[in-house]
KOLLOZA-664318 format. One record per residue (C-alpha): residue number from 1; residue in three letters; x, y, z. Coordinates in steps of 0.2 Angstrom, whole numbers. Layout:
<rs>
[r NUM "ALA" [X Y Z]]
...
</rs>
This chain:
<rs>
[r 1 "MET" [506 531 520]]
[r 2 "ASP" [490 522 520]]
[r 3 "LEU" [487 509 506]]
[r 4 "ILE" [469 505 511]]
[r 5 "GLY" [458 505 496]]
[r 6 "ALA" [473 502 484]]
[r 7 "ARG" [468 494 467]]
[r 8 "TRP" [483 484 462]]
[r 9 "ARG" [488 480 444]]
[r 10 "LYS" [503 470 438]]
[r 11 "SER" [517 480 429]]
[r 12 "SER" [516 479 410]]
[r 13 "LYS" [534 475 411]]
[r 14 "SER" [532 460 422]]
[r 15 "GLY" [528 448 408]]
[r 16 "ASN" [528 429 412]]
[r 17 "ASN" [543 427 424]]
[r 18 "GLY" [537 412 434]]
[r 19 "GLY" [528 423 446]]
[r 20 "ASP" [541 436 449]]
[r 21 "CYS" [530 451 446]]
[r 22 "VAL" [528 468 453]]
[r 23 "GLU" [511 476 457]]
[r 24 "VAL" [507 494 457]]
[r 25 "ALA" [493 504 465]]
[r 26 "ASP" [491 522 458]]
[r 27 "ASN" [473 525 462]]
[r 28 "LEU" [476 534 479]]
[r 29 "PRO" [479 552 481]]
[r 30 "GLY" [497 556 486]]
[r 31 "VAL" [504 539 486]]
[r 32 "ILE" [510 525 474]]
[r 33 "GLY" [510 508 481]]
[r 34 "VAL" [522 494 475]]
[r 35 "ARG" [521 476 481]]
[r 36 "ASP" [527 458 476]]
[r 37 "SER" [512 449 468]]
[r 38 "LYS" [518 432 476]]
[r 39 "ASP" [515 439 493]]
[r 40 "LEU" [499 449 493]]
[r 41 "ALA" [497 450 512]]
[r 42 "GLY" [516 454 514]]
[r 43 "PRO" [524 471 515]]
[r 44 "ALA" [521 485 502]]
[r 45 "LEU" [532 500 498]]
[r 46 "ALA" [523 517 498]]
[r 47 "PHE" [531 531 487]]
[r 48 "ASP" [527 550 485]]
[r 49 "PRO" [521 552 467]]
[r 50 "ALA" [535 564 463]]
[r 51 "ALA" [548 551 470]]
[r 52 "TRP" [539 537 460]]
[r 53 "ALA" [540 548 444]]
[r 54 "ARG" [559 551 446]]
[r 55 "PHE" [562 533 449]]
[r 56 "LEU" [553 528 433]]
[r 57 "VAL" [563 541 423]]
[r 58 "LEU" [579 533 430]]
[r 59 "VAL" [573 515 426]]
[r 60 "LYS" [568 520 408]]
[r 61 "ARG" [586 527 406]]
[r 62 "GLY" [593 511 411]]
</rs>
């Protein structure tokens, strides 16, 4: 999955954890990107939007 053109934003749940933040890009059709904000040039994960939605449901359940 291609993440070229991704607009990254920090998760609203990241807070101020000494730089331990997650960034998400949800502006691209058919893909959700996730990366570590401390390593902007490093690897990123790419999720299918349906898989990302399922993941978020499970995270919110705890």
